[in-house]
C-alpha positions as CSV (number, residue, x, y, z in Angstrom):
1,X,31.4,-11.6,-19.4
2,X,32.7,-8.1,-18.9
3,X,35.1,-7.1,-16.2
4,X,33.6,-7.4,-12.8
5,X,32.3,-4.2,-11.2
6,X,33.9,-3.4,-7.9
7,X,31.8,-1.3,-5.4
8,X,31.6,-0.6,-1.7
9,X,27.9,-1.2,-1.5
10,X,25.6,-3.2,-3.9
11,X,21.9,-2.6,-3.5
12,X,19.7,-5.4,-5.0
13,X,16.4,-3.8,-5.9
14,X,15.6,-0.3,-7.1
15,X,12.2,0.3,-5.4
16,X,11.6,3.0,-2.8
17,X,13.8,1.2,-0.2
18,X,16.5,0.3,-2.6
19,X,17.0,3.6,-4.4
20,X,16.9,5.5,-1.1
21,X,19.5,3.2,0.3
22,X,21.7,3.7,-2.7
23,X,21.3,7.4,-2.8
24,X,22.0,7.8,0.9
25,X,25.1,5.6,0.7
26,X,26.4,7.6,-2.2
27,X,25.8,10.8,-0.3
28,X,27.9,9.3,2.5
29,X,30.8,8.6,0.2
30,X,30.3,4.9,-0.6
31,X,30.9,3.7,-4.2
32,X,27.5,2.3,-4.9
33,X,25.8,0.0,-7.5
34,X,22.0,-0.2,-7.8
35,X,20.6,-3.3,-9.4
36,X,17.0,-3.2,-10.8
37,X,15.1,-5.8,-12.8
38,X,12.7,-3.3,-14.4
39,X,13.9,-1.1,-17.3
40,X,13.4,1.9,-15.1
41,X,14.1,2.6,-11.4
42,X,11.3,2.7,-8.9
43,X,10.5,-1.0,-8.5
44,X,7.0,-2.3,-8.1
45,X,5.8,0.8,-6.3
46,X,6.6,3.3,-9.1
47,X,6.3,1.1,-12.1
48,X,3.3,-1.2,-11.5
49,X,2.0,-0.4,-8.0
50,X,1.6,2.7,-5.8
51,X,1.9,5.4,-8.4
52,X,-0.1,3.9,-11.3
53,X,-2.8,2.9,-8.9
54,X,-3.1,6.4,-7.4
55,X,-3.2,7.9,-10.9
56,X,-6.3,5.7,-11.7
57,X,-7.8,6.4,-8.3
58,X,-7.6,10.1,-9.2
59,X,-9.6,9.3,-12.4
60,X,-12.1,7.5,-10.3
61,X,-12.4,10.4,-7.9
62,X,-13.0,12.9,-10.8
63,X,-15.8,10.6,-12.2
64,X,-17.4,10.2,-8.8
65,X,-17.2,13.9,-7.9
66,X,-18.9,14.8,-11.2
67,X,-21.7,12.3,-10.5
68,X,-22.2,13.6,-7.0
69,X,-22.3,17.3,-8.2
70,X,-25.9,16.8,-9.2
71,X,-26.8,17.1,-5.5
72,X,-25.5,20.7,-5.4
73,X,-27.2,21.7,-8.6
74,X,-24.2,21.2,-11.0
75,X,-24.9,18.6,-13.8
76,X,-22.4,17.0,-16.1
77,X,-23.0,14.7,-19.0
78,X,-22.1,11.0,-18.5
79,X,-18.3,10.6,-18.8
80,X,-16.7,9.2,-21.9
81,X,-13.5,7.4,-20.9
82,X,-10.9,7.1,-23.6
83,X,-8.8,4.2,-22.1
84,X,-5.9,4.8,-24.5
85,X,-5.5,8.4,-23.5
86,X,-5.9,7.5,-19.8
87,X,-3.1,4.9,-20.2
88,X,-0.9,7.4,-21.9
89,X,-1.5,9.9,-19.1
90,X,-0.8,7.2,-16.5
91,X,2.4,6.2,-18.2
92,X,3.5,9.8,-18.5
93,X,3.4,10.2,-14.7
94,X,5.5,7.1,-14.2
95,X,7.9,8.1,-16.9
96,X,8.4,11.6,-15.3
97,X,9.2,10.0,-12.0
98,X,11.5,7.3,-13.3
99,X,13.4,9.8,-15.3
100,X,13.8,11.9,-12.2
101,X,15.3,8.9,-10.3
102,X,17.6,8.2,-13.2
103,X,18.8,11.8,-13.0
104,X,19.3,11.6,-9.3
105,X,21.3,8.4,-9.7
106,X,23.5,10.0,-12.3
107,X,24.2,13.1,-10.2
108,X,25.2,10.9,-7.3
109,X,27.4,8.7,-9.5
110,X,25.4,5.6,-8.5
111,X,26.1,2.8,-11.1
112,X,22.7,1.5,-12.2
113,X,22.7,-2.1,-13.5
114,X,19.5,-3.3,-15.1
115,X,18.7,-7.0,-14.9
116,X,17.9,-9.8,-12.5
117,X,20.5,-10.0,-9.7
118,X,21.3,-13.1,-7.7
119,X,24.0,-13.8,-5.2
120,X,26.9,-16.0,-6.3
121,X,29.0,-15.7,-3.1
122,X,29.0,-13.6,0.1
123,X,30.7,-10.8,-1.8
124,X,29.4,-11.1,-5.4
125,X,26.2,-10.9,-7.5
126,X,25.5,-11.9,-11.0
127,X,23.1,-9.7,-12.9
128,X,21.4,-11.3,-15.9
129,X,20.1,-9.1,-18.7
130,X,19.4,-9.6,-22.4
131,X,22.9,-8.2,-23.2
132,X,24.6,-10.8,-20.9
133,X,25.8,-11.2,-17.4
134,X,27.4,-8.5,-15.2
135,X,29.3,-9.5,-12.1
136,X,29.1,-7.1,-9.2
137,X,31.6,-7.5,-6.4
138,X,30.9,-5.7,-3.2
139,X,32.2,-5.1,0.3
140,X,28.7,-4.7,1.6
141,X,25.2,-5.3,0.2
142,X,21.5,-4.4,0.8
143,X,18.8,-6.8,-0.3
144,X,15.7,-4.7,-1.3
145,X,14.1,-7.3,-3.6
146,X,10.5,-6.6,-2.5
147,X,7.6,-9.0,-3.0
148,X,5.3,-10.4,-5.7
149,X,1.5,-11.0,-5.9
150,X,0.4,-14.2,-4.3
151,X,-1.1,-16.7,-6.7
152,X,-3.5,-19.5,-5.8
153,X,-2.1,-22.6,-7.6
154,X,-5.5,-24.0,-8.8
155,X,-6.6,-20.7,-10.4
156,X,-6.0,-20.3,-14.2
157,X,-3.6,-17.4,-13.9
158,X,-2.4,-17.8,-17.5
159,X,-5.8,-16.7,-18.8
160,X,-6.0,-13.0,-19.4
161,X,-9.4,-12.9,-17.7
162,X,-7.8,-13.8,-14.4
163,X,-5.9,-10.7,-13.3
164,X,-3.5,-9.8,-10.5
165,X,-2.9,-6.2,-9.4
166,X,-0.3,-5.5,-12.1
167,X,-2.6,-6.8,-14.8
168,X,-5.5,-4.6,-13.5
169,X,-3.4,-1.4,-13.6
170,X,-2.7,-1.9,-17.4
171,X,-6.4,-1.0,-17.9
172,X,-6.8,-3.1,-21.0
173,X,-10.5,-2.9,-20.9
174,X,-13.5,-2.3,-18.5
175,X,-15.2,-5.7,-17.8
176,X,-18.9,-5.3,-17.4
177,X,-18.9,-7.6,-14.4
178,X,-15.8,-8.0,-12.2
179,X,-15.1,-10.3,-9.3
180,X,-12.5,-9.1,-6.8
181,X,-11.0,-11.9,-4.8
182,X,-9.7,-10.4,-1.6
183,X,-11.1,-7.6,0.5
184,X,-7.8,-6.1,1.5
185,X,-6.3,-2.7,0.6
186,X,-5.2,-3.5,-2.9
187,X,-8.4,-5.3,-3.8
188,X,-10.7,-2.6,-2.5
189,X,-8.6,0.2,-4.1
190,X,-8.9,-1.4,-7.6
191,X,-12.6,-2.2,-7.0
192,X,-13.0,1.5,-6.5
193,X,-11.3,2.3,-9.8
194,X,-13.2,-0.2,-11.8
195,X,-16.6,0.7,-10.2
196,X,-16.1,4.3,-11.2
197,X,-15.1,3.3,-14.7
198,X,-18.3,1.3,-15.1
199,X,-17.8,-2.3,-13.9
200,X,-20.4,-4.0,-11.7
201,X,-18.3,-5.2,-8.7
202,X,-18.6,-8.2,-6.5
203,X,-16.1,-8.7,-3.6
204,X,-15.4,-12.0,-1.9
205,X,-13.3,-12.2,1.3
206,X,-12.5,-15.3,3.2
207,X,-12.3,-13.5,6.6
208,X,-15.2,-12.0,8.5
209,X,-14.2,-8.4,7.7
210,X,-12.9,-6.2,5.0
211,X,-9.5,-4.4,5.5
212,X,-8.3,-6.8,8.2
213,X,-6.4,-4.8,10.8
214,X,-8.7,-1.7,10.7
215,X,-11.1,-1.1,13.6
216,X,-14.8,-1.7,12.9
217,X,-15.8,1.9,13.4
218,X,-13.3,3.1,10.9
219,X,-14.4,0.5,8.4
220,X,-18.1,1.2,8.8
221,X,-18.4,4.3,6.6
222,X,-16.6,2.6,3.7
223,X,-18.6,-0.6,4.1
224,X,-21.9,1.2,4.1
225,X,-20.9,3.2,1.0
226,X,-19.7,0.2,-1.1
227,X,-22.6,-2.0,0.0
228,X,-24.9,0.4,-1.9
229,X,-22.5,0.6,-4.9
230,X,-21.4,-3.0,-5.5
231,X,-23.5,-5.9,-6.6
232,X,-22.2,-8.2,-3.8
233,X,-19.9,-8.3,-0.8
234,X,-19.5,-11.8,0.5
235,X,-17.6,-12.2,3.7
236,X,-16.7,-15.6,5.3
237,X,-16.6,-16.9,1.8
238,X,-14.0,-19.0,0.0
239,X,-13.4,-19.1,-3.7
240,X,-13.2,-22.9,-4.4
241,X,-12.6,-22.7,-8.1
242,X,-12.1,-20.3,-11.0
243,X,-12.9,-21.8,-14.4
244,X,-12.0,-20.0,-17.6
245,X,-14.9,-20.6,-20.0
246,X,-14.2,-20.9,-23.8
247,X,-17.5,-19.3,-24.7
248,X,-21.0,-18.6,-23.7
249,X,-22.1,-16.7,-20.7
250,X,-19.6,-13.9,-20.2
251,X,-21.4,-10.5,-20.4
252,X,-18.6,-9.2,-22.7
253,X,-19.5,-11.9,-25.3
254,X,-16.2,-13.7,-25.1
255,X,-17.0,-16.3,-22.4
256,X,-16.2,-15.6,-18.9
257,X,-14.9,-16.8,-15.6
258,X,-17.1,-19.3,-13.7
259,X,-16.6,-19.0,-10.0
260,X,-17.5,-21.7,-7.4
261,X,-18.0,-20.2,-4.0
262,X,-18.3,-21.6,-0.5
263,X,-20.1,-19.3,1.9
264,X,-23.4,-19.1,3.8
265,X,-24.6,-16.0,1.9
266,X,-23.0,-16.6,-1.5
267,X,-24.4,-18.5,-4.4
268,X,-22.7,-21.7,-5.3
269,X,-21.7,-20.5,-8.8
270,X,-21.6,-17.3,-10.8
271,X,-20.0,-16.1,-14.0
272,X,-18.1,-12.9,-14.4
273,X,-16.3,-11.3,-17.3
274,X,-13.0,-11.1,-15.3
275,X,-11.7,-11.9,-11.9
276,X,-9.1,-9.9,-10.1
277,X,-7.1,-11.9,-7.5
278,X,-5.7,-9.8,-4.7
279,X,-5.0,-12.2,-1.8
280,X,-1.7,-10.7,-0.6
281,X,1.9,-10.6,-1.6
282,X,4.9,-12.9,-1.0
283,X,8.4,-11.8,-0.3
284,X,11.0,-12.5,-3.0
285,X,13.6,-13.9,-0.6
286,X,13.9,-17.2,-2.5
287,X,14.5,-15.5,-5.8
288,X,17.8,-13.9,-4.9
289,X,19.8,-17.1,-4.3
290,X,20.7,-15.8,-0.9
291,X,21.9,-19.2,0.2
292,X,25.0,-18.6,-2.0
293,X,25.9,-15.7,0.3
294,X,25.0,-17.6,3.5
295,X,21.7,-15.7,4.1
296,X,19.1,-17.3,6.4
297,X,15.8,-17.2,4.5
298,X,12.7,-18.7,6.1
299,X,10.2,-21.0,4.3
300,X,7.9,-18.0,3.3
301,X,10.9,-16.1,1.8
302,X,11.5,-13.6,4.6
303,X,15.0,-12.6,5.7
304,X,15.4,-11.8,9.3
305,X,17.2,-8.6,10.4
306,X,18.2,-6.7,13.5
307,X,17.3,-3.1,14.3
308,X,20.2,-2.0,12.1
309,X,18.8,-4.0,9.2
310,X,21.7,-6.5,9.4
311,X,21.0,-10.1,8.3
312,X,22.8,-13.1,9.8
313,X,25.7,-12.2,7.4
314,X,27.0,-9.0,9.1
315,X,28.0,-7.2,5.9
316,X,24.6,-7.9,4.2
317,X,21.5,-5.9,5.1
318,X,17.9,-6.4,4.1
319,X,15.0,-3.9,4.0
320,X,11.4,-3.5,3.0
321,X,8.8,-6.2,2.1
322,X,11.5,-8.9,2.2
323,X,12.0,-8.5,6.0
324,X,8.4,-8.7,7.1
325,X,5.2,-6.9,7.7
326,X,4.0,-4.3,7.2
327,X,4.8,-4.4,3.4
328,X,4.7,-0.7,2.9
329,X,6.9,1.6,0.7
330,X,7.3,4.2,3.4
331,X,8.6,1.6,5.8
332,X,11.1,0.4,3.2
333,X,12.3,4.0,2.5
334,X,13.3,4.6,6.1
335,X,14.9,1.1,6.5
336,X,16.9,1.8,3.4
337,X,18.4,4.9,4.8
338,X,19.2,3.1,8.1
339,X,21.0,0.3,6.2
340,X,23.0,2.8,4.2
341,X,24.0,4.8,7.2
342,X,25.1,1.7,9.2
343,X,27.1,0.5,6.1
344,X,28.8,3.9,6.1
345,X,29.8,3.5,9.8
346,X,27.0,5.5,11.4
347,X,25.2,4.3,14.6
348,X,21.7,4.3,13.1
349,X,18.8,1.9,13.8
350,X,15.2,1.5,12.7
351,X,13.2,2.5,15.7
352,X,9.8,3.7,14.4
353,X,7.1,3.9,17.1
354,X,4.4,3.7,14.5
355,X,3.9,3.1,10.8
356,X,0.7,4.4,9.2
357,X,-1.6,2.2,7.0
358,X,-3.7,3.8,4.3
359,X,-6.4,2.3,2.1
360,X,-7.0,4.9,-0.8
361,X,-10.6,3.8,-1.2
362,X,-13.6,6.1,-1.3
363,X,-13.7,7.1,1.5
364,X,-10.1,6.6,2.5
365,X,-9.3,4.7,5.6
366,X,-6.1,5.3,7.6
367,X,-4.8,4.2,10.9
368,X,-1.5,4.4,12.8
369,X,-0.1,3.0,16.1
370,X,-2.3,0.7,18.2
371,X,-5.8,-0.1,17.0
372,X,-8.6,-0.7,19.6
373,X,-8.6,-4.4,18.6
374,X,-4.8,-4.7,19.3
375,X,-5.0,-2.7,22.6
376,X,-7.7,-5.0,23.8
377,X,-5.8,-8.1,22.7
378,X,-2.8,-6.8,24.7
379,X,-5.0,-6.0,27.7
380,X,-3.9,-2.3,27.7
381,X,-6.0,0.3,29.5
382,X,-6.9,3.0,27.0
383,X,-9.5,5.7,26.4
384,X,-10.4,7.4,23.1
385,X,-11.7,10.6,21.7
386,X,-13.8,10.6,18.5
387,X,-15.1,13.3,16.3
388,X,-17.8,12.6,13.7
389,X,-17.4,14.5,10.5
390,X,-21.1,15.2,10.3
391,X,-20.2,18.0,12.8
392,X,-17.4,19.3,10.6
393,X,-18.3,22.3,8.5
394,X,-15.5,21.6,5.9
395,X,-16.6,17.9,5.6
396,X,-20.2,18.9,5.1
397,X,-19.2,21.6,2.5
398,X,-17.4,19.0,0.4
399,X,-19.9,16.2,0.7
400,X,-17.8,14.1,3.1
401,X,-20.0,14.0,6.2
402,X,-19.6,10.2,6.7
403,X,-16.1,10.4,8.0
404,X,-14.7,10.0,11.5
405,X,-11.5,10.8,13.4
406,X,-10.5,9.0,16.6
407,X,-7.5,9.1,18.9
408,X,-6.5,6.6,21.5
409,X,-4.7,7.5,24.7
410,X,-3.0,5.6,27.5
411,X,-3.5,6.1,31.2
412,X,-1.0,9.0,31.1
413,X,-3.0,10.6,28.3
414,X,-0.2,10.0,25.8
415,X,-1.4,9.2,22.3
416,X,-0.9,5.6,21.3
417,X,-3.1,5.2,18.2
418,X,-5.3,7.0,15.7
419,X,-7.6,6.4,12.9
420,X,-9.3,8.5,10.2
421,X,-11.9,7.6,7.7
422,X,-12.9,10.1,5.1
423,X,-11.5,12.3,2.3
424,X,-7.7,12.7,2.4
425,X,-7.4,10.4,5.5
426,X,-4.0,9.3,4.2
427,X,-2.8,12.9,4.5
428,X,-4.4,13.6,7.8
429,X,-3.0,10.5,9.5
430,X,0.5,12.0,9.3
431,X,-0.2,14.4,12.1
432,X,-1.2,11.6,14.4
433,X,2.0,9.6,13.4
434,X,4.1,12.6,14.3
435,X,2.2,12.9,17.6
436,X,3.0,9.3,18.5
437,X,6.6,9.7,17.6
438,X,6.9,12.8,19.8
439,X,5.0,11.2,22.7
440,X,2.3,13.9,22.5
441,X,-0.4,14.1,25.1
442,X,-4.0,14.9,24.5
443,X,-3.6,18.4,25.7
444,X,-0.7,19.0,23.2
445,X,-3.0,18.1,20.3
446,X,-6.1,19.8,21.6
447,X,-4.2,23.1,22.3
448,X,-2.6,23.1,18.9
449,X,-4.5,25.7,16.9
450,X,-5.7,24.0,13.7
451,X,-6.8,26.2,10.8
452,X,-10.6,26.4,10.4
453,X,-12.5,25.2,8.5
454,X,-10.3,22.2,7.6
455,X,-10.5,18.4,7.9
456,X,-7.3,18.5,9.9
457,X,-9.0,20.2,12.8
458,X,-10.9,17.0,13.4
459,X,-7.8,15.7,15.1
460,X,-7.7,18.6,17.5
461,X,-11.4,18.2,18.1
462,X,-11.0,14.5,18.8
463,X,-8.4,15.3,21.4
464,X,-10.8,17.9,22.9
465,X,-13.5,15.2,23.0
466,X,-11.2,12.9,24.9
467,X,-10.4,15.7,27.4
468,X,-14.0,16.6,27.9
469,X,-13.5,20.3,26.8
470,X,-15.1,20.2,23.4
471,X,-17.7,22.8,22.5
472,X,-18.4,21.6,18.9
473,X,-20.3,18.6,20.4
474,X,-22.4,18.1,23.5
475,X,-21.0,15.2,25.4
476,X,-22.8,14.7,28.8
477,X,-20.3,14.2,31.6
478,X,-20.1,10.6,32.8
479,X,-21.0,10.1,36.5
């Protein structure tokens, strides 16, 4: 073993939370080491998650837009997808970003150690790589080890025809018939990709709704669209068994995956070419040997923290997926900066009023702050203003009339929640998130002059609808 590395701060995990923590700590004068299991920085998000998936969603968007152009008198030939070239393009985007991170680490003099890191004591980590073990000794540490796809024990995950999200993003082939197990964000995003590329999609979800957490009115435009596109959407249905066949009935000619289902509207058995299992993610708390450092890790693998991201061991912080829901890269990024600042002696804390959720489906669905479901559950008095995109000139002009924007306000007319369904909803929701953070009132949003014609003006129009001053719709006054 080489000489131990001595640092002020060791950051375990080089994803969005981890590298932001390391870079912020270095900017504040701490000698910092960043430990990453992947060959490149960026963690799951950049290497096998957010960025590769959004690249493929762009491909899907291009294919869909070309198909829909027929309605406006523009006709294209059927697309010919060269998977090898698409994979190279996707990899090039990831490579450009990871090289950028490596350059930023170098400029900041952050020591990057590649390998699997685990605690060996309250002040040391062992990083295992092919070349051997590196010992990193630290004064303080940040655990940013993220999460992994959940696996269902009885499913044949070793078979290449049973994919998780990472497998699906490799785009090895386009199965003629694909079962998506799980109707959450990841499952529906990848269903969107594979549908555009030519797969016939069936989605099975154990709950009574897709995108659990989103309000029904936001979900409705998406559900109506994919109900027409996909072969099947089975809700309240459980996958009892996935059986990898050795030959026979797979449409690809290489056997398939026989699925046994339990649901009122679902058949008992069907066979698909592949199955994509997206039933959630589990925190990696039990993979870091935190017990050696005295960390308290619950049975699920989560590590508890306070508002300054401190664990039960005061000089060790934790951030991102490993500290609990929501498991979102943008949450991890901000928590990472908080942890670094506290480690450097600053009086920082993570005090976000709202964190936006986005499903990059077609159409996109985004929400932030309180949903109507949550407000009702809490017994809160609220009112809402909604604007249907069928009344938006910009939405109509780009074939996106099925969208909706809504804002929720409390009794003092302060915004407490928002939702957008439609094109670029993930971008539009940022204005609502800022409004919540700033404690904006309906009048603040309605009197903000939004450029016309844009999709962004639907937020101002929703605020006007709430206030009863909208002229773009006729809303009879309530008695």
